[in-house]
C-alpha positions as CSV (number, residue, x, y, z in Angstrom):
1,M,226.5,103.8,165.1
2,L,229.0,102.2,162.7
3,V,226.5,102.4,159.9
4,I,225.7,106.1,160.7
5,K,229.5,106.9,160.5
6,L,229.8,104.9,157.3
7,A,226.8,106.8,155.8
8,G,228.4,110.1,156.8
9,L,231.7,109.1,155.2
10,V,229.9,108.1,152.0
11,G,228.1,111.4,152.0
12,V,231.3,113.4,152.4
13,G,232.8,111.4,149.5
14,L,229.8,112.1,147.3
15,A,230.0,115.8,148.2
16,V,233.7,116.0,147.3
17,F,233.7,113.9,144.2
18,G,230.3,115.1,143.0
19,R,231.4,118.7,143.4
20,G,228.7,119.6,145.9
21,R,225.6,118.2,144.1
22,W,222.5,118.7,146.3
23,A,220.5,115.5,145.3
24,P,222.8,113.0,147.1
25,T,223.1,115.3,150.1
26,A,219.4,115.8,150.4
27,A,218.7,112.1,150.1
28,L,221.2,111.2,152.7
29,A,220.1,114.0,155.0
30,R,216.5,112.8,154.7
31,G,217.4,109.2,155.5
32,L,219.6,110.1,158.5
33,G,217.0,112.5,159.7
34,W,214.5,109.7,159.9
35,V,217.0,107.6,161.7
36,A,217.4,110.4,164.3
37,V,213.6,110.8,164.7
38,A,213.1,107.1,165.0
39,R,215.8,106.8,167.7
40,L,214.4,109.7,169.7
41,T,210.7,108.8,169.5
42,G,210.4,105.1,168.7
43,D,210.6,101.9,170.7
44,A,214.3,101.5,170.0
45,L,215.3,104.6,171.9
46,S,219.0,105.5,171.4
47,V,220.1,109.1,172.0
48,P,223.7,108.5,171.0
49,T,222.6,107.1,167.7
50,A,220.3,110.0,167.1
51,V,223.0,112.5,167.9
52,A,225.4,110.7,165.6
53,A,222.9,110.9,162.8
54,I,222.3,114.6,163.3
55,V,226.1,115.3,163.4
56,A,226.5,113.3,160.2
57,V,223.8,115.3,158.5
58,L,225.5,118.6,159.5
59,V,228.9,117.4,158.4
60,V,227.7,116.3,155.0
61,V,225.7,119.4,154.4
62,G,228.7,121.5,155.5
63,V,231.0,119.7,153.1
64,T,228.5,120.1,150.3
65,L,228.2,123.8,150.8
66,R,232.0,124.1,150.9
67,E,232.4,122.1,147.7
68,R,229.8,124.1,145.8
69,G,232.2,127.1,146.1
70,H,234.9,125.4,144.0
71,D,235.1,125.0,140.3
72,A,236.0,121.8,138.4
73,H,239.7,122.4,139.1
74,G,239.3,122.8,142.8
75,R,239.7,126.6,142.7
76,R,237.5,128.8,144.8
77,V,234.9,130.8,142.9
């Protein structure tokens, strides 16, 4: 789960410093989504890891949405 948390932190950083760009968020969400599916349906069953991946996706998407509402100077638009 440490790697999932690290991926989530990287995603939040990319969302903040990339001013809410969708491409990194979509790529990270897709990857973490596959981790969640694999942990819920595969041989390496791990519900806590799947839940952590889903939460990380939701947090990164939420931060991206929030950052898209700011201009280059950090002001709300």
